[in-house]
VOPABA-333637 format. One record per residue (C-alpha): residue number from 0; residue in three letters; x, y, z. Coordinates in Angstrom, 3 decimals, padded with zeros to 6 digits. Example, Ala and Ser with C-alpha at 12.3 -4.5 7.8 and 13.67 -1.06 7.14 Angstrom:
// VOPABA-333637
NODE;0;ALA;012.300;-004.500;007.800;
NODE;1;SER;013.670;-001.060;007.140;
***
This chain:
// VOPABA-333637
NODE;0;UNK;009.919;258.681;107.476;
NODE;1;UNK;009.825;262.338;108.417;
NODE;2;UNK;010.442;261.931;112.153;
NODE;3;UNK;012.674;258.860;112.015;
NODE;4;UNK;015.896;259.514;113.929;
NODE;5;UNK;018.445;256.755;114.138;
NODE;6;UNK;020.901;256.637;116.998;
NODE;7;UNK;023.830;256.686;114.551;
NODE;8;UNK;022.667;259.702;112.578;
NODE;9;UNK;021.569;261.497;115.743;
NODE;10;UNK;024.954;261.130;117.440;
NODE;11;UNK;027.017;261.697;114.291;
NODE;12;UNK;025.190;264.872;113.383;
NODE;13;UNK;024.923;266.430;116.812;
NODE;14;UNK;028.211;265.441;118.421;
NODE;15;UNK;029.965;266.994;115.417;
NODE;16;UNK;028.265;270.260;116.313;
NODE;17;UNK;029.555;270.062;119.877;
NODE;18;UNK;026.390;271.796;121.069;
NODE;19;UNK;023.239;271.079;122.994;
NODE;20;UNK;020.626;270.415;120.328;
NODE;21;UNK;016.908;270.157;119.802;
NODE;22;UNK;015.673;266.934;118.210;
NODE;23;UNK;012.474;267.182;116.153;
NODE;24;UNK;009.552;266.366;118.412;
NODE;25;UNK;011.649;266.687;121.590;
NODE;26;UNK;010.587;269.037;124.327;
NODE;27;UNK;013.990;270.235;125.518;
NODE;28;UNK;017.724;270.500;124.885;
NODE;29;UNK;020.219;267.716;125.651;
NODE;30;UNK;023.838;268.026;126.670;
NODE;31;UNK;025.958;265.606;124.632;
NODE;32;UNK;029.083;265.779;126.791;
NODE;33;UNK;030.906;262.587;127.709;
NODE;34;UNK;029.371;262.643;131.173;
NODE;35;UNK;025.891;262.326;129.735;
NODE;36;UNK;026.386;260.065;126.709;
NODE;37;UNK;027.496;256.534;127.520;
NODE;38;UNK;028.728;254.925;124.315;
NODE;39;UNK;027.858;251.394;123.309;
NODE;40;UNK;030.242;248.663;124.386;
NODE;41;UNK;031.085;246.287;121.513;
NODE;42;UNK;030.526;242.590;122.030;
NODE;43;UNK;028.087;239.765;121.510;
NODE;44;UNK;024.347;240.433;121.334;
NODE;45;UNK;022.858;239.473;124.730;
NODE;46;UNK;019.850;237.170;124.933;
NODE;47;UNK;017.014;238.752;126.885;
NODE;48;UNK;015.483;235.684;128.488;
NODE;49;UNK;011.748;235.536;128.941;
NODE;50;UNK;010.681;236.831;132.352;
NODE;51;UNK;014.210;237.857;133.367;
NODE;52;UNK;014.183;241.431;134.619;
NODE;53;UNK;016.947;243.829;133.594;
NODE;54;UNK;017.986;246.390;136.210;
NODE;55;UNK;019.799;249.674;135.683;
NODE;56;UNK;022.429;249.360;138.410;
NODE;57;UNK;025.199;249.437;135.777;
NODE;58;UNK;025.690;250.440;132.111;
NODE;59;UNK;026.353;246.977;130.679;
NODE;60;UNK;023.036;246.743;128.831;
NODE;61;UNK;022.898;250.428;127.873;
NODE;62;UNK;023.983;251.931;124.567;
NODE;63;UNK;023.589;255.511;125.759;
NODE;64;UNK;021.567;257.848;127.966;
NODE;65;UNK;020.723;261.526;127.715;
NODE;66;UNK;019.281;263.733;130.434;
NODE;67;UNK;019.231;260.808;132.884;
NODE;68;UNK;020.750;260.242;136.313;
NODE;69;UNK;021.157;256.997;138.241;
NODE;70;UNK;019.497;257.195;141.638;
NODE;71;UNK;019.853;254.897;144.661;
NODE;72;UNK;016.720;254.702;146.783;
NODE;73;UNK;016.797;254.400;150.577;
NODE;74;UNK;014.804;251.548;152.029;
NODE;75;UNK;011.508;251.957;153.726;
NODE;76;UNK;011.775;250.971;157.374;
NODE;77;UNK;009.586;249.914;160.254;
NODE;78;UNK;009.713;252.491;163.042;
NODE;79;UNK;010.726;249.792;165.513;
NODE;80;UNK;012.889;246.657;165.505;
NODE;81;UNK;011.228;243.454;164.320;
NODE;82;UNK;013.368;241.379;166.681;
NODE;83;UNK;014.699;242.705;169.972;
NODE;84;UNK;017.020;241.183;172.566;
NODE;85;UNK;014.673;240.271;175.422;
NODE;86;UNK;016.175;237.069;176.835;
NODE;87;UNK;018.739;236.750;179.662;
NODE;88;UNK;021.314;235.279;177.252;
NODE;89;UNK;020.939;238.129;174.738;
NODE;90;UNK;023.539;240.447;176.271;
NODE;91;UNK;027.147;241.248;175.476;
NODE;92;UNK;029.759;243.051;177.539;
NODE;93;UNK;031.920;245.973;176.454;
NODE;94;UNK;034.396;247.627;178.801;
NODE;95;UNK;032.622;246.161;181.822;
NODE;96;UNK;029.141;247.293;180.725;
NODE;97;UNK;026.509;244.766;179.612;
NODE;98;UNK;023.924;245.760;177.034;
NODE;99;UNK;021.181;243.924;175.097;
NODE;100;UNK;022.363;242.602;171.756;
NODE;101;UNK;020.786;240.742;168.817;
NODE;102;UNK;022.556;241.075;165.463;
NODE;103;UNK;021.705;239.660;162.048;
NODE;104;UNK;025.157;239.183;160.625;
NODE;105;UNK;023.420;235.944;159.721;
NODE;106;UNK;020.558;234.860;157.517;
NODE;107;UNK;016.803;235.003;156.947;
NODE;108;UNK;015.257;232.390;154.639;
NODE;109;UNK;011.647;231.715;153.746;
NODE;110;UNK;010.386;228.170;153.196;
NODE;111;UNK;008.906;227.965;149.712;
NODE;112;UNK;006.346;225.366;150.786;
NODE;113;UNK;005.153;226.507;154.220;
NODE;114;UNK;005.919;230.212;153.896;
NODE;115;UNK;007.660;230.107;157.282;
NODE;116;UNK;010.399;232.705;157.838;
NODE;117;UNK;013.537;231.348;159.515;
NODE;118;UNK;016.187;233.603;161.065;
NODE;119;UNK;019.661;232.718;162.306;
NODE;120;UNK;021.045;235.636;164.302;
NODE;121;UNK;023.923;236.041;166.689;
NODE;122;UNK;024.687;237.335;170.146;
NODE;123;UNK;028.442;237.702;169.867;
NODE;124;UNK;029.567;234.043;169.580;
NODE;125;UNK;026.156;232.525;170.212;
NODE;126;UNK;023.924;231.576;167.284;
NODE;127;UNK;020.224;231.950;167.989;
NODE;128;UNK;017.182;230.909;165.980;
NODE;129;UNK;013.776;232.550;165.455;
NODE;130;UNK;010.687;231.858;163.362;
NODE;131;UNK;007.866;233.962;161.956;
NODE;132;UNK;004.736;233.409;159.881;
NODE;133;UNK;004.767;236.940;158.462;
NODE;134;UNK;008.395;238.126;158.704;
NODE;135;UNK;007.443;240.854;161.172;
NODE;136;UNK;006.468;239.091;164.392;
NODE;137;UNK;009.076;236.608;165.553;
NODE;138;UNK;009.073;233.858;168.151;
NODE;139;UNK;012.138;232.292;169.760;
NODE;140;UNK;011.426;228.568;170.176;
NODE;141;UNK;013.014;226.621;173.004;
NODE;142;UNK;015.319;224.199;171.187;
NODE;143;UNK;017.013;222.414;174.060;
NODE;144;UNK;020.362;222.121;172.302;
NODE;145;UNK;022.234;224.316;174.763;
NODE;146;UNK;019.662;224.479;177.537;
NODE;147;UNK;016.125;225.928;177.729;
NODE;148;UNK;016.704;228.598;175.085;
NODE;149;UNK;016.704;229.246;171.332;
NODE;150;UNK;020.450;228.810;170.872;
NODE;151;UNK;021.879;226.468;168.228;
NODE;152;UNK;025.141;224.596;168.675;
NODE;153;UNK;027.036;226.241;165.818;
NODE;154;UNK;030.482;225.959;167.407;
NODE;155;UNK;030.714;229.511;168.807;
NODE;156;UNK;030.726;231.028;165.310;
NODE;157;UNK;030.793;234.792;165.243;
NODE;158;UNK;029.000;236.214;162.204;
NODE;159;UNK;027.280;232.936;161.218;
NODE;160;UNK;026.186;233.099;157.575;
NODE;161;UNK;023.957;230.344;156.191;
NODE;162;UNK;022.707;229.275;152.767;
NODE;163;UNK;020.321;226.581;151.623;
NODE;164;UNK;022.447;224.760;149.058;
NODE;165;UNK;020.649;224.500;145.723;
NODE;166;UNK;023.185;222.178;144.124;
NODE;167;UNK;024.342;219.585;146.688;
NODE;168;UNK;022.544;216.256;146.143;
NODE;169;UNK;023.397;215.040;149.654;
NODE;170;UNK;020.335;215.805;151.865;
NODE;171;UNK;022.583;215.768;154.899;
NODE;172;UNK;024.403;218.812;153.555;
NODE;173;UNK;021.386;220.812;152.392;
NODE;174;UNK;022.465;223.783;154.515;
NODE;175;UNK;025.949;225.300;154.643;
NODE;176;UNK;027.337;227.791;157.143;
NODE;177;UNK;030.495;229.808;157.605;
NODE;178;UNK;031.648;231.979;160.489;
NODE;179;UNK;034.560;233.226;162.537;
NODE;180;UNK;035.941;230.980;165.275;
NODE;181;UNK;038.668;231.662;167.840;
NODE;182;UNK;041.232;229.658;169.718;
NODE;183;UNK;042.974;227.543;167.082;
NODE;184;UNK;046.421;226.199;167.883;
NODE;185;UNK;049.526;227.523;166.186;
NODE;186;UNK;049.821;224.207;164.340;
NODE;187;UNK;046.290;224.498;162.870;
NODE;188;UNK;046.878;228.099;161.823;
NODE;189;UNK;050.213;227.121;160.271;
NODE;190;UNK;048.534;224.397;158.180;
NODE;191;UNK;045.893;226.872;157.076;
NODE;192;UNK;048.459;229.500;156.106;
NODE;193;UNK;050.313;226.965;153.982;
NODE;194;UNK;047.262;226.659;151.706;
NODE;195;UNK;047.481;230.275;150.583;
NODE;196;UNK;050.161;232.356;148.913;
NODE;197;UNK;051.531;235.488;150.612;
NODE;198;UNK;049.980;234.640;153.988;
NODE;199;UNK;053.022;235.404;156.114;
NODE;200;UNK;051.368;238.580;157.390;
NODE;201;UNK;048.719;236.630;159.320;
NODE;202;UNK;049.360;236.526;163.094;
NODE;203;UNK;045.957;235.837;164.674;
NODE;204;UNK;044.745;232.625;166.332;
NODE;205;UNK;041.237;232.577;164.905;
NODE;206;UNK;039.967;231.667;161.455;
NODE;207;UNK;036.847;231.293;159.370;
NODE;208;UNK;035.323;227.829;159.685;
NODE;209;UNK;032.555;226.013;157.795;
NODE;210;UNK;029.792;223.552;158.691;
NODE;211;UNK;026.901;221.654;157.111;
NODE;212;UNK;023.443;220.525;158.189;
NODE;213;UNK;020.392;218.654;156.855;
NODE;214;UNK;017.920;221.132;158.338;
NODE;215;UNK;019.754;224.228;159.538;
NODE;216;UNK;019.454;223.071;163.153;
NODE;217;UNK;021.861;220.172;163.739;
NODE;218;UNK;025.349;221.055;162.457;
NODE;219;UNK;028.600;219.243;161.692;
NODE;220;UNK;031.788;221.285;161.382;
NODE;221;UNK;034.340;220.532;158.689;
NODE;222;UNK;037.505;219.271;160.442;
NODE;223;UNK;039.821;222.138;159.483;
NODE;224;UNK;039.267;225.912;159.313;
NODE;225;UNK;038.980;227.199;155.751;
NODE;226;UNK;040.120;230.839;155.607;
NODE;227;UNK;042.391;233.154;157.538;
NODE;228;UNK;040.058;234.959;159.867;
NODE;229;UNK;038.913;238.272;161.196;
NODE;230;UNK;035.401;238.625;162.625;
NODE;231;UNK;032.750;239.120;159.910;
NODE;232;UNK;031.991;237.001;156.854;
NODE;233;UNK;029.008;236.315;154.594;
NODE;234;UNK;028.351;233.301;152.398;
NODE;235;UNK;026.698;233.185;148.960;
NODE;236;UNK;026.257;230.607;146.220;
NODE;237;UNK;026.461;231.071;142.482;
NODE;238;UNK;023.226;229.568;141.081;
NODE;239;UNK;024.835;229.034;137.682;
NODE;240;UNK;027.733;226.789;138.682;
NODE;241;UNK;027.116;226.063;142.372;
NODE;242;UNK;030.338;227.677;143.589;
NODE;243;UNK;030.444;229.128;147.093;
NODE;244;UNK;031.575;232.715;147.547;
NODE;245;UNK;032.819;234.071;150.870;
NODE;246;UNK;033.047;237.829;151.455;
NODE;247;UNK;035.178;238.426;154.496;
NODE;248;UNK;036.830;241.258;156.323;
NODE;249;UNK;040.575;241.564;156.817;
NODE;250;UNK;042.588;244.219;158.583;
NODE;251;UNK;046.142;242.849;158.558;
NODE;252;UNK;046.418;242.039;154.853;
NODE;253;UNK;048.953;244.472;153.329;
NODE;254;UNK;046.554;245.085;150.433;
NODE;255;UNK;044.007;246.623;152.792;
NODE;256;UNK;043.809;250.086;154.309;
NODE;257;UNK;042.134;249.401;157.612;
NODE;258;UNK;039.039;247.203;157.355;
NODE;259;UNK;038.286;246.090;153.791;
NODE;260;UNK;036.428;243.167;152.192;
NODE;261;UNK;038.050;240.240;150.379;
NODE;262;UNK;036.554;237.389;148.369;
NODE;263;UNK;037.397;233.698;148.156;
NODE;264;UNK;035.686;231.000;146.087;
NODE;265;UNK;035.237;227.262;146.673;
NODE;266;UNK;033.541;224.257;145.084;
NODE;267;UNK;033.399;222.094;148.207;
NODE;268;UNK;033.409;224.510;151.204;
NODE;269;UNK;036.809;223.134;152.245;
NODE;270;UNK;039.359;224.210;149.636;
NODE;271;UNK;039.209;227.930;148.918;
NODE;272;UNK;040.929;230.172;146.415;
NODE;273;UNK;043.495;232.762;147.390;
NODE;274;UNK;041.758;235.857;148.631;
NODE;275;UNK;041.288;238.834;146.338;
NODE;276;UNK;040.315;242.338;147.316;
NODE;277;UNK;036.594;242.673;146.544;
NODE;278;UNK;035.749;246.125;147.880;
NODE;279;UNK;037.856;248.939;149.289;
NODE;280;UNK;037.275;252.530;150.250;
NODE;281;UNK;038.785;255.403;148.282;
NODE;282;UNK;039.398;259.117;148.632;
NODE;283;UNK;035.732;259.929;148.017;
NODE;284;UNK;034.820;257.804;151.033;
NODE;285;UNK;037.549;259.396;153.140;
NODE;286;UNK;036.356;262.892;152.236;
NODE;287;UNK;032.859;261.935;153.353;
NODE;288;UNK;034.216;260.774;156.704;
NODE;289;UNK;036.144;264.009;157.164;
NODE;290;UNK;032.877;265.924;156.941;
NODE;291;UNK;032.020;264.497;160.377;
NODE;292;UNK;033.272;266.220;163.486;
NODE;293;UNK;036.542;264.452;164.257;
NODE;294;UNK;036.224;262.300;161.137;
NODE;295;UNK;039.465;260.844;159.762;
NODE;296;UNK;038.856;258.205;157.070;
NODE;297;UNK;036.495;255.437;155.900;
NODE;298;UNK;036.735;251.655;155.982;
NODE;299;UNK;034.399;248.832;154.915;
NODE;300;UNK;032.977;246.919;157.838;
NODE;301;UNK;031.448;243.993;155.936;
NODE;302;UNK;029.641;243.004;152.743;
NODE;303;UNK;026.600;240.927;151.859;
NODE;304;UNK;026.144;239.744;148.269;
NODE;305;UNK;023.467;237.811;146.414;
NODE;306;UNK;022.527;236.791;142.883;
NODE;307;UNK;019.530;238.775;141.688;
NODE;308;UNK;017.901;238.284;138.294;
NODE;309;UNK;020.786;238.361;135.767;
NODE;310;UNK;023.481;239.907;137.961;
NODE;311;UNK;024.847;240.234;141.485;
NODE;312;UNK;023.979;242.912;143.997;
NODE;313;UNK;025.827;243.656;147.191;
NODE;314;UNK;025.508;245.829;150.261;
NODE;315;UNK;028.686;247.162;151.822;
NODE;316;UNK;028.689;248.878;155.186;
NODE;317;UNK;030.762;252.056;155.051;
NODE;318;UNK;032.471;252.793;158.369;
NODE;319;UNK;033.146;256.538;158.664;
NODE;320;UNK;035.741;256.641;161.404;
NODE;321;UNK;036.174;259.388;163.963;
NODE;322;UNK;038.900;259.889;166.533;
NODE;323;UNK;042.345;258.472;165.860;
NODE;324;UNK;043.715;258.158;162.289;
NODE;325;UNK;045.154;254.898;160.984;
NODE;326;UNK;048.709;253.965;161.942;
NODE;327;UNK;050.574;252.301;159.053;
NODE;328;UNK;047.240;251.617;157.375;
NODE;329;UNK;046.098;249.152;160.056;
NODE;330;UNK;042.616;249.167;161.602;
NODE;331;UNK;042.319;250.385;165.160;
NODE;332;UNK;040.666;248.207;167.766;
NODE;333;UNK;037.859;250.115;169.431;
NODE;334;UNK;037.601;252.586;166.556;
NODE;335;UNK;034.586;254.853;166.897;
NODE;336;UNK;032.433;255.814;163.944;
NODE;337;UNK;029.158;255.723;162.029;
NODE;338;UNK;028.157;252.909;159.661;
NODE;339;UNK;025.495;252.656;156.951;
NODE;340;UNK;024.854;250.452;153.892;
NODE;341;UNK;025.633;251.263;150.228;
NODE;342;UNK;024.886;249.427;146.980;
NODE;343;UNK;027.558;247.661;144.884;
NODE;344;UNK;027.183;245.449;141.824;
NODE;345;UNK;028.832;242.730;139.758;
NODE;346;UNK;028.074;240.714;136.633;
NODE;347;UNK;029.974;237.611;137.762;
NODE;348;UNK;030.036;237.853;141.568;
NODE;349;UNK;033.831;238.104;141.568;
NODE;350;UNK;034.599;241.566;140.209;
NODE;351;UNK;032.721;244.347;141.975;
NODE;352;UNK;032.057;248.029;141.377;
NODE;353;UNK;030.488;250.811;143.355;
NODE;354;UNK;027.168;252.183;142.210;
NODE;355;UNK;027.643;255.601;140.615;
NODE;356;UNK;025.230;257.035;143.199;
NODE;357;UNK;026.912;256.281;146.511;
NODE;358;UNK;024.104;257.471;148.747;
NODE;359;UNK;022.999;254.992;151.452;
NODE;360;UNK;020.333;252.440;150.619;
NODE;361;UNK;019.954;251.621;154.325;
NODE;362;UNK;020.856;254.860;156.111;
NODE;363;UNK;021.046;255.360;159.846;
NODE;364;UNK;017.887;256.703;161.497;
NODE;365;UNK;015.552;258.442;161.600;
NODE;366;UNK;014.437;256.105;164.358;
NODE;367;UNK;016.213;255.805;167.679;
NODE;368;UNK;016.863;252.064;167.407;
NODE;369;UNK;019.114;252.504;164.305;
NODE;370;UNK;020.307;256.073;164.794;
NODE;371;UNK;023.879;255.017;165.585;
NODE;372;UNK;024.697;252.156;163.218;
NODE;373;UNK;023.459;249.980;160.386;
NODE;374;UNK;026.299;247.500;160.430;
NODE;375;UNK;025.222;243.954;159.638;
NODE;376;UNK;023.010;242.933;156.708;
NODE;377;UNK;021.596;239.436;156.222;
NODE;378;UNK;023.193;237.637;153.304;
NODE;379;UNK;020.105;237.360;151.085;
NODE;380;UNK;016.845;239.232;150.531;
NODE;381;UNK;013.374;237.760;150.865;
NODE;382;UNK;011.008;238.518;147.979;
NODE;383;UNK;007.409;239.015;149.100;
NODE;384;UNK;005.073;239.767;146.224;
NODE;385;UNK;006.257;243.020;144.677;
NODE;386;UNK;008.577;243.856;147.608;
NODE;387;UNK;012.187;243.067;148.494;
NODE;388;UNK;012.881;242.652;152.214;
NODE;389;UNK;016.246;242.785;153.961;
NODE;390;UNK;016.948;242.434;157.675;
NODE;391;UNK;019.753;244.421;159.279;
NODE;392;UNK;021.561;244.882;162.574;
NODE;393;UNK;020.927;248.281;164.136;
NODE;394;UNK;022.386;250.101;167.102;
NODE;395;UNK;021.222;253.068;169.095;
NODE;396;UNK;024.847;254.165;169.537;
NODE;397;UNK;027.866;254.574;167.257;
NODE;398;UNK;030.519;251.889;166.858;
NODE;399;UNK;032.349;251.491;170.184;
NODE;400;UNK;030.179;254.210;171.669;
NODE;401;UNK;029.903;254.446;175.437;
NODE;402;UNK;026.212;255.183;175.846;
NODE;403;UNK;025.126;253.087;178.878;
NODE;404;UNK;021.677;252.708;177.272;
NODE;405;UNK;023.107;251.182;174.104;
NODE;406;UNK;020.938;248.536;172.453;
NODE;407;UNK;021.503;246.378;169.333;
NODE;408;UNK;018.447;244.923;167.610;
NODE;409;UNK;017.246;243.761;164.198;
NODE;410;UNK;015.437;246.044;161.770;
NODE;411;UNK;013.431;245.458;158.610;
NODE;412;UNK;014.206;247.289;155.350;
NODE;413;UNK;012.107;247.075;152.192;
NODE;414;UNK;012.050;248.326;148.626;
NODE;415;UNK;009.704;247.864;145.730;
NODE;416;UNK;010.790;244.995;143.495;
NODE;417;UNK;014.056;246.017;141.773;
NODE;418;UNK;013.749;249.248;143.727;
NODE;419;UNK;017.242;249.849;145.096;
NODE;420;UNK;018.245;251.843;142.030;
NODE;421;UNK;016.588;253.529;139.052;
NODE;422;UNK;017.291;255.744;136.095;
NODE;423;UNK;015.604;259.046;136.773;
NODE;424;UNK;014.515;262.038;134.696;
NODE;425;UNK;013.060;265.394;135.686;
NODE;426;UNK;011.121;268.017;133.761;
NODE;427;UNK;013.466;267.646;130.790;
NODE;428;UNK;012.685;264.505;128.841;
NODE;429;UNK;015.500;261.944;129.085;
NODE;430;UNK;016.458;259.091;126.777;
NODE;431;UNK;017.552;255.567;127.689;
NODE;432;UNK;018.617;253.243;124.888;
NODE;433;UNK;019.629;249.620;125.280;
NODE;434;UNK;022.262;247.737;123.387;
NODE;435;UNK;021.097;245.414;120.622;
NODE;436;UNK;019.137;242.564;122.233;
NODE;437;UNK;017.720;239.205;121.223;
NODE;438;UNK;014.340;239.012;123.000;
NODE;439;UNK;013.003;235.626;124.068;
NODE;440;UNK;009.331;236.552;124.240;
NODE;441;UNK;006.573;238.597;122.661;
NODE;442;UNK;005.716;241.448;125.030;
NODE;443;UNK;007.573;244.228;126.852;
NODE;444;UNK;006.838;245.267;130.433;
NODE;445;UNK;008.492;247.892;132.645;
NODE;446;UNK;008.789;248.619;136.349;
NODE;447;UNK;008.408;252.373;136.627;
NODE;448;UNK;007.027;255.178;138.730;
NODE;449;UNK;005.761;257.773;136.263;
NODE;450;UNK;002.770;258.893;138.302;
NODE;451;UNK;004.043;262.458;137.978;
NODE;452;UNK;005.246;262.218;134.381;
NODE;453;UNK;005.271;259.728;131.532;
NODE;454;UNK;007.201;256.953;129.812;
NODE;455;UNK;007.184;256.297;126.065;
NODE;456;UNK;009.028;253.549;124.203;
NODE;457;UNK;010.098;252.947;120.647;
NODE;458;UNK;011.873;249.995;119.064;
NODE;459;UNK;014.811;250.031;116.661;
NODE;460;UNK;016.115;247.356;114.320;
NODE;461;UNK;019.663;246.064;113.860;
NODE;462;UNK;020.484;249.046;111.642;
NODE;463;UNK;019.331;251.506;114.313;
NODE;464;UNK;016.212;252.461;112.377;
NODE;465;UNK;012.941;252.884;114.216;
NODE;466;UNK;010.621;250.065;113.183;
NODE;467;UNK;007.398;251.218;111.554;
NODE;468;UNK;004.498;251.159;113.988;
NODE;469;UNK;006.807;251.240;117.021;
NODE;470;UNK;007.605;254.956;116.916;
NODE;471;UNK;007.491;257.067;120.035;
NODE;472;UNK;004.391;258.935;118.816;
NODE;473;UNK;002.528;255.622;118.424;
NODE;474;UNK;003.341;254.423;121.946;
NODE;475;UNK;000.577;254.473;124.554;
NODE;476;UNK;001.892;256.729;127.298;
NODE;477;UNK;002.514;255.146;130.701;
NODE;478;UNK;001.596;257.462;133.576;
NODE;479;UNK;001.274;255.123;136.577;
NODE;480;UNK;003.380;253.773;139.413;
NODE;481;UNK;003.576;249.990;139.070;
NODE;482;UNK;006.201;247.243;139.176;
NODE;483;UNK;004.741;245.686;136.014;
NODE;484;UNK;003.293;247.874;133.260;
NODE;485;UNK;002.739;246.485;129.767;
NODE;486;UNK;004.072;248.581;126.903;
NODE;487;UNK;001.719;248.936;123.910;
NODE;488;UNK;001.647;250.859;120.671;
NODE;489;UNK;-001.365;251.828;118.585;
NODE;490;UNK;-002.668;248.578;117.065;
NODE;491;UNK;000.382;246.672;118.397;
NODE;492;UNK;000.672;244.842;121.712;
NODE;493;UNK;003.520;242.480;120.860;
NODE;494;UNK;007.112;243.063;119.842;
NODE;495;UNK;008.079;243.042;116.171;
NODE;496;UNK;008.966;239.641;114.754;
NODE;497;UNK;012.635;240.418;114.397;
NODE;498;UNK;015.503;238.596;115.991;
NODE;499;UNK;017.434;241.588;117.319;
NODE;500;UNK;016.076;244.920;118.571;
NODE;501;UNK;017.003;247.959;120.614;
NODE;502;UNK;014.672;249.546;123.145;
NODE;503;UNK;014.599;253.322;123.429;
NODE;504;UNK;012.778;254.788;126.424;
NODE;505;UNK;011.689;258.437;126.743;
NODE;506;UNK;011.248;259.352;130.409;
NODE;507;UNK;009.880;262.531;132.014;
NODE;508;UNK;009.448;263.204;135.750;
NODE;509;UNK;009.831;259.629;136.822;
NODE;510;UNK;011.928;256.574;137.621;
NODE;511;UNK;012.545;253.514;135.459;
NODE;512;UNK;013.616;250.570;137.629;
NODE;513;UNK;013.695;247.622;135.245;
NODE;514;UNK;012.183;246.003;132.174;
NODE;515;UNK;011.498;242.472;130.997;
NODE;516;UNK;010.250;240.482;128.031;
NODE;517;UNK;007.175;238.348;128.651;
***
C-alpha cells in the first residue's frame, strides 16, 4: 500500500538519518530525539478490558510519541468554600489566637443507593460529620454523641481517614478508619516499636491508630496503635486483593528530609508492614521553593491515593518552605510556607512516581479562601456523571501564618472525567501509539477535547502493519470536546477481528485524556 508506514520501518529509516523528517501525508516535521520518542517496553501483551478506560498519566501503555507533551490540568473550583466553620466548636488556637477551622484531611463518600453525600472532616482532634444531597450544600446534623453538635466519637483522631470496606464480610466492620492519636504510654510505644525494624529513631508519644464501624457513626478502636505516628495519614484499599494501604507523614525517620510520605500495608488493619518511603521531594522541588522570597526547600505535607480505572492516582501536597532552613534534615515545628497539590501515579499502589508535568492540579487561589494553602485532600474522589470531584482543605493564610483573620474551610475541586492529565498537541500534528493490546470489545471510544483541532486514528496488526480499511485517511475526523467520542472509519464502526492490535492516534491542537474499548 502506497501510504502504509509501519512503526518499525518508520523508526528504522528515520532514526538512522538522525534528522527531523517529513512522513508522506504528514503536515509537519518531527524531532526524533530521545526526549520525544519513548521506546516500547518489552513484556506481555496487556488485555484491554471492556469499558476500562486507559489514562495517559504514565508511559506504560505507550510504544512511542512524537510531537506530544503530557499536560496536568488544574481543577475547576467554586469561588467560595462548600463547607465553612460556623459553629462554636469549629475553632482552633494557635499562639494564643483562635480562628475558625474545618479541614477535610478526612473523607467524602456518596451512597450508591440514596445518592447522599457523607463527609467526615476534622477540627484539630475533633471529628465532625456533614451530609449533602448535592455535594455543594451541606448540613451539620445534631448527633448527640458528644453533646448537641455534629461531632463523632472517633477517639480524638487527628487526620481521620475513612473507607467503606468492599471486602470485609462482617457488617459490623463495614467502615474502617485510621488517624493520629496522642498520649500513649512509653510501654505502649515500646510494644509498637518492637513490631518494626529500625524503629529506634522514634521518640514521640503519639501513634497512628485504627477503628471500625458498621455505619461510619459508631466506632470501636482496635486495642493497640498500629503505626509510629506523626500527624497526617490517609487510608486506601486495594480493590483487587482487599489490602489496606496507609500513606503517612514522618519527620524523624532518617530516610526522610523534613516532612515526607511513607507507605505501610496491612491485611487486617492491625498488623502492618515496615514503612517504605513512598514520596519524597528532590532538587527540582527545592529549586521551586527557592524562587519564593525567603524560600529554602520543599517537603511533602501529606498524600492521598486512590485506585482509578486500571491504576492508582495520588495527590501530594508540596510544602514550599520559607524562613529557616532544615537543621540536620529534620522538619521545623512552626515552619512557614505555601502548599498546593500535585499529581503522582502508580501501577500497583506501592511504588510511586511523579507525573512528568509537575504543575499543580489544585493550585492555591485565585480566591481568597484558598489563597494561602491547599493542604489536605480527601482520600477518594466522587464521580458525578462525567465529572470527578475532590474536596480539599483551604486556608486564607500560609502555613503557620500570623494573619489574625485566618480561616480554614473546605473547597470543591472538579475535573472532567479522567481530566487531571492529558497528552497534548499544538499546531504540529503529534503521534501517540500504544503498545500491542488484546482488546476485549468491538468498538473504540476516546475522551478528547479537539474542538480547536482534530483527532484521527489508525489500527496496526501484530507485525506493525496498518490494517486495510483502518488507515488514517479512512478515519472520520473527531473535532469535538466530549468525554466519550466513538471512533469510526469509512464503512467500519467496529474494530478488526484480530486478537492483538496497536492504536495510533494523530492529534492536532487538542488534548487526548483517555480511551476505552466498548
